[in-house]
GUBAMAR-392859 format. One record per residue (C-alpha): residue number from 0; residue in one letter; x, y, z. Coordinates in Angstrom, 2 decimals. Layout:
REM GUBAMAR-392859
+-----+----+---------+---------+---------+
!   i ! aa !    east !   north !      up !
+-----+----+---------+---------+---------+
! NUM !  A !       X !       Y !       Z !
...
+-----+----+---------+---------+---------+
//
This chain:
REM GUBAMAR-392859
+-----+----+---------+---------+---------+
!   i ! aa !    east !   north !      up !
+-----+----+---------+---------+---------+
!   0 !  X !    0.12 !    0.12 !    0.05 !
!   1 !  X !    1.16 !    3.62 !   -1.17 !
!   2 !  X !    2.04 !    6.27 !    1.63 !
!   3 !  X !   -0.59 !    8.16 !    0.03 !
!   4 !  X !   -3.26 !    5.07 !    0.54 !
!   5 !  X !   -2.35 !    5.15 !    4.06 !
!   6 !  X !   -2.48 !    8.83 !    4.58 !
!   7 !  X !   -6.10 !    8.35 !    2.93 !
!   8 !  X !   -7.08 !    5.16 !    5.29 !
!   9 !  X !   -5.76 !    7.00 !    8.42 !
!  10 !  X !   -8.23 !   10.23 !    7.63 !
!  11 !  X !  -11.02 !    7.90 !    6.79 !
!  12 !  X !  -10.43 !    5.92 !   10.25 !
!  13 !  X !   -9.90 !    9.49 !   12.20 !
!  14 !  X !  -13.00 !   10.78 !   10.61 !
!  15 !  X !  -14.71 !    7.40 !   11.38 !
!  16 !  X !  -14.02 !    7.55 !   14.83 !
!  17 !  X !  -14.81 !   11.26 !   15.40 !
!  18 !  X !  -18.42 !   10.48 !   13.91 !
!  19 !  X !  -18.61 !    7.38 !   16.12 !
!  20 !  X !  -17.77 !    9.99 !   19.17 !
!  21 !  X !  -20.36 !   12.22 !   18.41 !
!  22 !  X !  -22.96 !    9.73 !   18.05 !
!  23 !  X !  -21.86 !    7.83 !   21.20 !
!  24 !  X !  -24.34 !    7.27 !   23.73 !
!  25 !  X !  -23.84 !    8.87 !   27.22 !
!  26 !  X !  -24.34 !    6.91 !   30.77 !
!  27 !  X !  -24.09 !    8.24 !   34.40 !
!  28 !  X !  -21.09 !    5.88 !   34.98 !
!  29 !  X !  -20.73 !    6.98 !   37.46 !
!  30 !  X !  -22.12 !   10.36 !   37.52 !
!  31 !  X !  -24.16 !   12.26 !   35.05 !
!  32 !  X !  -22.53 !   14.60 !   32.83 !
!  33 !  X !  -23.87 !   18.01 !   33.03 !
!  34 !  X !  -24.58 !   20.20 !   29.90 !
!  35 !  X !  -26.65 !   23.23 !   30.97 !
!  36 !  X !  -29.08 !   24.23 !   28.42 !
!  37 !  X !  -28.90 !   28.22 !   27.72 !
!  38 !  X !  -31.46 !   30.48 !   29.47 !
!  39 !  X !  -33.93 !   30.81 !   26.90 !
!  40 !  X !  -37.40 !   32.14 !   26.63 !
!  41 !  X !  -38.85 !   28.98 !   26.87 !
!  42 !  X !  -36.66 !   27.87 !   29.49 !
!  43 !  X !  -38.08 !   31.04 !   31.32 !
!  44 !  X !  -41.38 !   30.08 !   30.74 !
!  45 !  X !  -40.95 !   26.57 !   32.04 !
!  46 !  X !  -39.74 !   28.34 !   35.35 !
!  47 !  X !  -42.29 !   30.46 !   35.38 !
!  48 !  X !  -44.82 !   27.30 !   35.49 !
!  49 !  X !  -42.88 !   25.01 !   37.62 !
!  50 !  X !  -41.42 !   27.27 !   40.16 !
!  51 !  X !  -44.21 !   30.27 !   40.77 !
!  52 !  X !  -43.98 !   31.58 !   44.26 !
!  53 !  X !  -44.88 !   29.51 !   46.92 !
!  54 !  X !  -47.37 !   29.85 !   49.52 !
!  55 !  X !  -46.11 !   27.76 !   52.25 !
!  56 !  X !  -48.56 !   28.52 !   54.55 !
!  57 !  X !  -51.69 !   27.85 !   52.58 !
!  58 !  X !  -49.89 !   25.08 !   50.59 !
!  59 !  X !  -51.65 !   25.90 !   47.50 !
!  60 !  X !  -50.71 !   26.00 !   43.81 !
!  61 !  X !  -47.92 !   24.58 !   42.10 !
!  62 !  X !  -45.38 !   23.84 !   44.67 !
!  63 !  X !  -42.36 !   21.92 !   42.57 !
!  64 !  X !  -39.27 !   20.66 !   44.79 !
!  65 !  X !  -37.38 !   19.23 !   41.93 !
!  66 !  X !  -37.09 !   19.49 !   38.24 !
!  67 !  X !  -34.35 !   17.46 !   36.49 !
!  68 !  X !  -34.22 !   17.09 !   32.92 !
!  69 !  X !  -32.07 !   14.59 !   30.86 !
!  70 !  X !  -31.21 !   15.14 !   27.18 !
!  71 !  X !  -29.58 !   12.19 !   25.12 !
!  72 !  X !  -27.95 !   10.78 !   28.84 !
!  73 !  X !  -26.98 !   14.37 !   29.84 !
!  74 !  X !  -28.46 !   16.54 !   32.61 !
!  75 !  X !  -29.62 !   19.55 !   30.41 !
!  76 !  X !  -31.40 !   21.39 !   33.46 !
!  77 !  X !  -31.69 !   20.86 !   37.42 !
!  78 !  X !  -33.57 !   22.64 !   39.69 !
!  79 !  X !  -34.48 !   22.40 !   43.18 !
!  80 !  X !  -36.70 !   24.33 !   46.03 !
!  81 !  X !  -35.82 !   24.44 !   49.63 !
!  82 !  X !  -35.21 !   22.32 !   51.82 !
!  83 !  X !  -34.98 !   19.77 !   48.85 !
!  84 !  X !  -31.42 !   19.75 !   47.61 !
!  85 !  X !  -29.87 !   17.25 !   44.74 !
!  86 !  X !  -28.67 !   15.23 !   47.59 !
!  87 !  X !  -32.61 !   14.79 !   48.93 !
!  88 !  X !  -33.86 !   11.31 !   48.85 !
!  89 !  X !  -37.64 !   12.40 !   48.06 !
!  90 !  X !  -40.77 !   10.51 !   48.93 !
!  91 !  X !  -42.01 !    8.91 !   45.82 !
!  92 !  X !  -45.34 !    8.15 !   46.48 !
!  93 !  X !  -46.86 !    5.82 !   43.58 !
!  94 !  X !  -43.77 !    6.05 !   41.50 !
!  95 !  X !  -42.54 !    3.61 !   43.74 !
!  96 !  X !  -45.23 !    1.06 !   41.46 !
!  97 !  X !  -43.28 !    1.79 !   38.45 !
!  98 !  X !  -40.11 !    1.41 !   40.30 !
!  99 !  X !  -41.01 !   -1.80 !   41.82 !
! 100 !  X !  -42.73 !   -2.95 !   38.34 !
! 101 !  X !  -38.67 !   -2.39 !   36.93 !
! 102 !  X !  -37.32 !   -4.76 !   39.83 !
! 103 !  X !  -39.82 !   -7.14 !   38.96 !
! 104 !  X !  -38.78 !   -6.80 !   35.43 !
! 105 !  X !  -35.26 !   -8.22 !   36.42 !
! 106 !  X !  -36.75 !  -10.77 !   38.11 !
! 107 !  X !  -38.84 !  -11.66 !   34.89 !
! 108 !  X !  -35.37 !  -11.84 !   32.81 !
! 109 !  X !  -34.06 !  -14.40 !   35.07 !
! 110 !  X !  -36.95 !  -16.95 !   34.62 !
! 111 !  X !  -38.37 !  -16.09 !   38.10 !
! 112 !  X !  -41.99 !  -16.17 !   37.15 !
! 113 !  X !  -44.45 !  -15.64 !   34.17 !
! 114 !  X !  -46.93 !  -12.95 !   33.39 !
! 115 !  X !  -49.59 !  -15.93 !   33.16 !
! 116 !  X !  -48.73 !  -17.69 !   36.34 !
! 117 !  X !  -51.19 !  -17.49 !   39.28 !
! 118 !  X !  -49.90 !  -14.80 !   41.66 !
! 119 !  X !  -50.74 !  -17.68 !   44.45 !
! 120 !  X !  -48.09 !  -19.73 !   43.11 !
! 121 !  X !  -45.80 !  -17.03 !   44.61 !
! 122 !  X !  -48.02 !  -16.06 !   47.36 !
! 123 !  X !  -50.09 !  -18.58 !   49.16 !
! 124 !  X !  -52.47 !  -15.73 !   50.56 !
! 125 !  X !  -53.99 !  -15.06 !   47.30 !
! 126 !  X !  -55.04 !  -18.83 !   47.32 !
! 127 !  X !  -58.71 !  -17.42 !   47.67 !
! 128 !  X !  -58.15 !  -15.95 !   44.50 !
! 129 !  X !  -56.52 !  -18.53 !   41.96 !
! 130 !  X !  -57.79 !  -17.16 !   38.84 !
! 131 !  X !  -55.77 !  -13.61 !   39.47 !
! 132 !  X !  -52.52 !  -14.07 !   37.37 !
! 133 !  X !  -49.62 !  -12.05 !   37.71 !
! 134 !  X !  -50.53 !   -9.86 !   34.60 !
! 135 !  X !  -53.60 !   -9.05 !   36.02 !
! 136 !  X !  -51.66 !   -7.59 !   39.13 !
! 137 !  X !  -49.39 !   -5.59 !   37.08 !
! 138 !  X !  -52.33 !   -4.19 !   34.86 !
! 139 !  X !  -54.16 !   -3.10 !   38.19 !
! 140 !  X !  -56.87 !   -5.69 !   36.99 !
! 141 !  X !  -57.07 !   -8.29 !   39.84 !
! 142 !  X !  -60.99 !   -7.73 !   40.01 !
! 143 !  X !  -60.74 !   -7.07 !   43.60 !
! 144 !  X !  -63.04 !   -4.82 !   45.57 !
! 145 !  X !  -60.91 !   -2.10 !   46.04 !
! 146 !  X !  -61.42 !    1.85 !   46.91 !
! 147 !  X !  -58.25 !    3.87 !   46.16 !
! 148 !  X !  -59.43 !    7.20 !   48.19 !
! 149 !  X !  -57.57 !    9.49 !   50.03 !
! 150 !  X !  -57.59 !   12.58 !   52.00 !
! 151 !  X !  -61.35 !   12.99 !   50.71 !
! 152 !  X !  -62.81 !    9.59 !   52.16 !
! 153 !  X !  -60.93 !    8.21 !   54.31 !
! 154 !  X !  -63.48 !    6.15 !   56.31 !
! 155 !  X !  -64.12 !    4.28 !   52.77 !
! 156 !  X !  -60.69 !    4.05 !   51.55 !
! 157 !  X !  -59.11 !    0.99 !   51.19 !
! 158 !  X !  -55.51 !    2.16 !   50.79 !
! 159 !  X !  -55.88 !    4.64 !   53.94 !
! 160 !  X !  -56.78 !    1.37 !   55.90 !
! 161 !  X !  -53.78 !   -0.54 !   54.45 !
! 162 !  X !  -51.15 !    2.12 !   55.18 !
! 163 !  X !  -51.95 !    3.66 !   58.13 !
! 164 !  X !  -54.81 !    1.42 !   60.29 !
! 165 !  X !  -55.71 !   -2.04 !   60.41 !
! 166 !  X !  -53.87 !   -3.23 !   57.36 !
! 167 !  X !  -50.46 !   -1.85 !   58.15 !
! 168 !  X !  -49.08 !   -4.73 !   59.58 !
! 169 !  X !  -49.33 !   -7.01 !   56.62 !
! 170 !  X !  -50.31 !   -5.00 !   53.64 !
! 171 !  X !  -50.13 !   -7.41 !   51.16 !
! 172 !  X !  -52.38 !  -10.17 !   53.40 !
! 173 !  X !  -54.98 !   -7.15 !   53.95 !
! 174 !  X !  -55.45 !   -6.72 !   49.96 !
! 175 !  X !  -55.65 !  -10.29 !   48.86 !
! 176 !  X !  -58.53 !  -10.60 !   51.97 !
! 177 !  X !  -60.44 !   -8.37 !   50.11 !
! 178 !  X !  -63.47 !  -10.08 !   47.89 !
! 179 !  X !  -63.40 !  -10.05 !   44.32 !
! 180 !  X !  -66.24 !   -7.70 !   42.52 !
! 181 !  X !  -65.05 !   -8.37 !   38.95 !
! 182 !  X !  -63.37 !  -11.23 !   37.07 !
! 183 !  X !  -59.60 !  -10.91 !   36.55 !
! 184 !  X !  -58.55 !   -8.91 !   33.47 !
! 185 !  X !  -62.01 !   -7.62 !   32.54 !
! 186 !  X !  -61.64 !   -4.32 !   34.55 !
! 187 !  X !  -59.38 !   -1.50 !   35.30 !
! 188 !  X !  -59.22 !   -0.46 !   38.80 !
! 189 !  X !  -56.32 !    1.28 !   40.38 !
! 190 !  X !  -55.19 !   -0.33 !   43.40 !
! 191 !  X !  -52.14 !   -0.05 !   45.88 !
! 192 !  X !  -53.38 !   -3.46 !   47.12 !
! 193 !  X !  -52.45 !   -4.84 !   43.81 !
! 194 !  X !  -49.03 !   -3.37 !   43.88 !
! 195 !  X !  -48.34 !   -4.43 !   47.27 !
! 196 !  X !  -49.71 !   -8.07 !   46.42 !
! 197 !  X !  -47.16 !   -8.09 !   43.70 !
! 198 !  X !  -44.26 !   -7.37 !   46.29 !
! 199 !  X !  -45.27 !  -10.34 !   48.64 !
! 200 !  X !  -44.91 !  -12.43 !   45.39 !
! 201 !  X !  -41.49 !  -11.39 !   44.84 !
! 202 !  X !  -40.59 !  -12.68 !   48.32 !
! 203 !  X !  -42.15 !  -16.19 !   47.47 !
! 204 !  X !  -39.76 !  -16.30 !   44.16 !
! 205 !  X !  -36.74 !  -15.44 !   46.27 !
! 206 !  X !  -36.80 !  -16.35 !   49.72 !
! 207 !  X !  -36.50 !  -13.85 !   52.67 !
! 208 !  X !  -32.67 !  -13.72 !   52.51 !
! 209 !  X !  -32.46 !  -12.48 !   48.97 !
! 210 !  X !  -35.78 !  -10.59 !   48.85 !
! 211 !  X !  -34.39 !   -8.03 !   51.53 !
! 212 !  X !  -31.50 !   -6.99 !   49.21 !
! 213 !  X !  -33.17 !   -7.69 !   45.64 !
! 214 !  X !  -34.47 !   -4.16 !   44.62 !
! 215 !  X !  -30.61 !   -3.23 !   45.09 !
! 216 !  X !  -28.97 !   -6.23 !   43.93 !
! 217 !  X !  -31.44 !   -6.24 !   40.96 !
! 218 !  X !  -31.80 !   -2.75 !   40.08 !
! 219 !  X !  -29.97 !    0.14 !   42.13 !
! 220 !  X !  -26.66 !   -1.28 !   41.93 !
! 221 !  X !  -26.31 !   -2.07 !   38.33 !
! 222 !  X !  -27.81 !    1.52 !   37.55 !
! 223 !  X !  -25.47 !    3.06 !   40.16 !
! 224 !  X !  -28.45 !    4.19 !   42.49 !
! 225 !  X !  -26.68 !    4.66 !   45.94 !
! 226 !  X !  -29.52 !    7.05 !   47.95 !
! 227 !  X !  -32.40 !    4.60 !   47.60 !
! 228 !  X !  -34.12 !    3.08 !   50.66 !
! 229 !  X !  -37.44 !    1.47 !   50.84 !
! 230 !  X !  -39.69 !    0.99 !   53.79 !
! 231 !  X !  -41.21 !   -2.46 !   54.70 !
! 232 !  X !  -44.32 !   -3.30 !   56.62 !
! 233 !  X !  -44.18 !   -5.41 !   59.90 !
! 234 !  X !  -44.37 !   -8.35 !   58.21 !
! 235 !  X !  -41.26 !   -7.79 !   56.08 !
! 236 !  X !  -42.75 !   -6.81 !   52.73 !
! 237 !  X !  -41.71 !   -3.88 !   50.60 !
! 238 !  X !  -44.12 !   -1.36 !   50.51 !
! 239 !  X !  -44.26 !   -1.32 !   46.73 !
! 240 !  X !  -47.35 !    1.12 !   46.33 !
! 241 !  X !  -45.71 !    4.30 !   47.94 !
! 242 !  X !  -42.97 !    4.04 !   50.18 !
! 243 !  X !  -39.40 !    4.38 !   48.13 !
! 244 !  X !  -37.15 !    7.31 !   48.08 !
! 245 !  X !  -34.45 !    8.63 !   46.19 !
! 246 !  X !  -32.85 !   11.47 !   44.64 !
! 247 !  X !  -34.13 !   13.14 !   41.58 !
! 248 !  X !  -30.71 !   12.13 !   39.89 !
! 249 !  X !  -31.13 !    8.45 !   40.63 !
! 250 !  X !  -34.55 !    8.26 !   39.88 !
! 251 !  X !  -33.90 !    9.57 !   36.33 !
! 252 !  X !  -31.38 !    6.46 !   35.95 !
! 253 !  X !  -34.52 !    4.68 !   36.05 !
! 254 !  X !  -36.03 !    6.74 !   33.53 !
! 255 !  X !  -32.96 !    6.55 !   30.84 !
! 256 !  X !  -33.20 !    2.68 !   31.28 !
! 257 !  X !  -36.81 !    2.73 !   30.25 !
! 258 !  X !  -35.85 !    5.42 !   27.53 !
! 259 !  X !  -33.35 !    2.59 !   26.26 !
! 260 !  X !  -35.51 !    0.03 !   26.15 !
! 261 !  X !  -34.25 !   -1.54 !   29.34 !
! 262 !  X !  -30.52 !   -1.73 !   28.37 !
! 263 !  X !  -27.84 !   -0.23 !   30.59 !
! 264 !  X !  -24.82 !    0.24 !   28.90 !
! 265 !  X !  -23.74 !   -3.32 !   26.96 !
! 266 !  X !  -26.48 !   -5.07 !   29.37 !
! 267 !  X !  -29.84 !   -6.00 !   28.59 !
! 268 !  X !  -31.01 !   -5.52 !   32.14 !
! 269 !  X !  -34.74 !   -5.74 !   31.28 !
! 270 !  X !  -36.09 !   -8.01 !   28.57 !
! 271 !  X !  -37.18 !   -6.41 !   25.65 !
! 272 !  X !  -40.83 !   -8.44 !   26.19 !
! 273 !  X !  -40.89 !   -6.84 !   29.65 !
! 274 !  X !  -40.09 !   -2.98 !   28.62 !
! 275 !  X !  -42.97 !   -4.24 !   25.53 !
! 276 !  X !  -45.42 !   -5.15 !   28.17 !
! 277 !  X !  -45.14 !   -2.62 !   30.75 !
! 278 !  X !  -45.71 !    0.05 !   28.00 !
! 279 !  X !  -48.75 !   -1.23 !   26.31 !
! 280 !  X !  -52.03 !   -0.29 !   27.34 !
! 281 !  X !  -54.12 !   -2.54 !   29.35 !
! 282 !  X !  -56.67 !   -4.06 !   26.71 !
! 283 !  X !  -59.96 !   -3.64 !   28.79 !
! 284 !  X !  -59.37 !   -0.04 !   29.53 !
! 285 !  X !  -61.00 !    1.68 !   27.03 !
! 286 !  X !  -64.31 !   -0.35 !   27.88 !
! 287 !  X !  -64.83 !    1.67 !   31.03 !
! 288 !  X !  -65.78 !    4.75 !   29.85 !
! 289 !  X !  -62.85 !    6.82 !   31.17 !
! 290 !  X !  -62.71 !   10.69 !   31.25 !
! 291 !  X !  -60.50 !   12.45 !   28.69 !
! 292 !  X !  -57.12 !   13.37 !   30.09 !
! 293 !  X !  -56.50 !   10.44 !   32.05 !
! 294 !  X !  -53.13 !    8.63 !   31.35 !
! 295 !  X !  -54.03 !    5.34 !   30.30 !
! 296 !  X !  -52.75 !    2.05 !   32.61 !
! 297 !  X !  -49.87 !   -0.21 !   31.26 !
! 298 !  X !  -47.91 !   -2.46 !   33.25 !
! 299 !  X !  -47.70 !   -0.39 !   36.57 !
! 300 !  X !  -46.59 !    2.51 !   34.41 !
! 301 !  X !  -48.98 !    5.16 !   32.85 !
! 302 !  X !  -49.19 !    5.84 !   28.97 !
! 303 !  X !  -50.00 !    8.07 !   26.50 !
! 304 !  X !  -51.43 !    6.73 !   23.81 !
! 305 !  X !  -53.90 !    7.84 !   20.99 !
! 306 !  X !  -56.51 !    5.01 !   21.12 !
! 307 !  X !  -59.27 !    4.62 !   18.80 !
! 308 !  X !  -61.70 !    7.68 !   19.08 !
! 309 !  X !  -59.95 !    9.02 !   21.68 !
! 310 !  X !  -57.12 !   11.56 !   22.09 !
! 311 !  X !  -53.74 !   11.33 !   23.74 !
! 312 !  X !  -53.95 !   12.49 !   27.14 !
! 313 !  X !  -51.03 !   14.67 !   27.55 !
! 314 !  X !  -51.83 !   16.25 !   23.86 !
! 315 !  X !  -48.52 !   18.16 !   23.87 !
! 316 !  X !  -46.31 !   15.03 !   24.85 !
! 317 !  X !  -45.31 !   12.28 !   22.20 !
! 318 !  X !  -47.48 !    9.30 !   21.98 !
! 319 !  X !  -44.80 !    6.88 !   23.25 !
! 320 !  X !  -44.28 !    8.53 !   26.52 !
! 321 !  X !  -44.14 !    6.40 !   29.59 !
! 322 !  X !  -44.46 !    7.73 !   33.05 !
! 323 !  X !  -44.47 !    7.04 !   36.82 !
! 324 !  X !  -46.62 !    9.07 !   38.69 !
! 325 !  X !  -47.59 !    9.68 !   42.16 !
! 326 !  X !  -49.67 !   11.73 !   44.65 !
! 327 !  X !  -49.22 !   15.62 !   45.10 !
! 328 !  X !  -47.57 !   15.89 !   41.79 !
! 329 !  X !  -44.35 !   13.66 !   41.63 !
! 330 !  X !  -43.79 !   12.76 !   37.77 !
! 331 !  X !  -41.05 !   10.45 !   36.31 !
! 332 !  X !  -41.58 !   11.19 !   32.51 !
! 333 !  X !  -40.11 !    9.06 !   29.85 !
! 334 !  X !  -40.15 !   10.12 !   25.91 !
! 335 !  X !  -37.93 !    7.73 !   23.96 !
! 336 !  X !  -37.81 !    9.33 !   20.68 !
! 337 !  X !  -37.33 !   12.70 !   22.10 !
! 338 !  X !  -34.65 !   10.98 !   24.08 !
! 339 !  X !  -35.77 !   12.93 !   27.12 !
! 340 !  X !  -36.02 !   11.95 !   30.70 !
! 341 !  X !  -37.86 !   14.47 !   33.50 !
! 342 !  X !  -38.03 !   14.06 !   37.01 !
! 343 !  X !  -40.43 !   16.26 !   39.13 !
! 344 !  X !  -40.44 !   16.01 !   42.72 !
! 345 !  X !  -43.57 !   18.08 !   44.36 !
! 346 !  X !  -45.79 !   19.14 !   46.70 !
! 347 !  X !  -49.04 !   19.96 !   45.01 !
! 348 !  X !  -52.41 !   19.83 !   47.26 !
! 349 !  X !  -54.79 !   21.95 !   45.49 !
! 350 !  X !  -54.94 !   20.06 !   41.84 !
! 351 !  X !  -53.97 !   23.30 !   39.91 !
! 352 !  X !  -50.72 !   21.18 !   38.33 !
! 353 !  X !  -51.22 !   19.40 !   34.58 !
! 354 !  X !  -48.79 !   16.80 !   33.57 !
! 355 !  X !  -49.79 !   18.01 !   29.94 !
! 356 !  X !  -48.69 !   21.85 !   30.48 !
! 357 !  X !  -45.30 !   20.69 !   32.41 !
! 358 !  X !  -44.30 !   18.62 !   29.32 !
! 359 !  X !  -45.53 !   20.79 !   26.70 !
! 360 !  X !  -43.03 !   23.51 !   28.57 !
! 361 !  X !  -40.27 !   20.91 !   28.60 !
! 362 !  X !  -40.86 !   19.98 !   25.02 !
! 363 !  X !  -40.64 !   23.79 !   23.94 !
! 364 !  X !  -37.42 !   24.22 !   25.74 !
! 365 !  X !  -35.48 !   21.02 !   25.14 !
! 366 !  X !  -36.91 !   18.85 !   22.71 !
! 367 !  X !  -35.91 !   20.68 !   19.40 !
! 368 !  X !  -32.12 !   20.61 !   20.57 !
! 369 !  X !  -32.34 !   16.65 !   20.94 !
! 370 !  X !  -29.09 !   15.00 !   19.71 !
! 371 !  X !  -28.84 !   12.71 !   16.78 !
+-----+----+---------+---------+---------+
//
């Protein structure tokens, strides 16, 4: 080969390496890269919505504790409101359901259960409900007679009783003791009880010793999550419905895992089939005549699809948006095609916050600059 040919080859390889580096994926290993976006009018509009002046005495209006935006694997926006900081392991409320579903996804990939297996196979307290499958619980479609009311109807609320009164000693057993009022898989009814039964089934798959550390060994440690804490009830079952804590940056790692189809670096931590399942609308949902604007249930995650005869719940967000949502405005939003992950911790008490309004402003501020 001539010197000229060698030079041409060298230049070609050099340009190829530069192109590869330009298109390389960014991962928070060990920590996030930060590439703060410029302070544009669109960013200012996002901040006006997410961080208005707070009324701490009345606890009214939009009250964002943390807002974090990850684009193409880099943090492009991060802001906190006291007392929350970047080091605060914030209460997730019902975002814990989606986090626990992600833990279960690792167990599914290890062959520890099947979606069509009876929950009673892994949790004997479900023996009175032999037709309830793991997939039914994941879709909040167990058919159990459950009332998910909070501070507005505490005397009739199954979830209040489970978390705070007669069910708190063994939350999964309390949920399993409810009678059925629908055939499994035929009706969606949001239920923290279903989520805590799932937590008990995982213990049956693993045994008590492995169970105690499994969220860490299976999910948190591979993702580099160091801030996570998860409460358990008196029976030793993780309170999968409500009581996981972690920083906004650590929660964003779970969002990035979902954004990239369950892959973390070179490792397929979640099977593609699992990501597909949790991202697929529950088939019987539309038959219930749901209200416009309600996110669509998947597998313990919330979805934004355009279903027949129904517009996207959040019209200004992509149809492939997947979200973990929690009480008082918590949200982890994953927009795969936009390469965006958004974490919001909050303390909204009056219902004025709207997911679509936040996501519309995030899109305007950051989506146009998505990296190739």
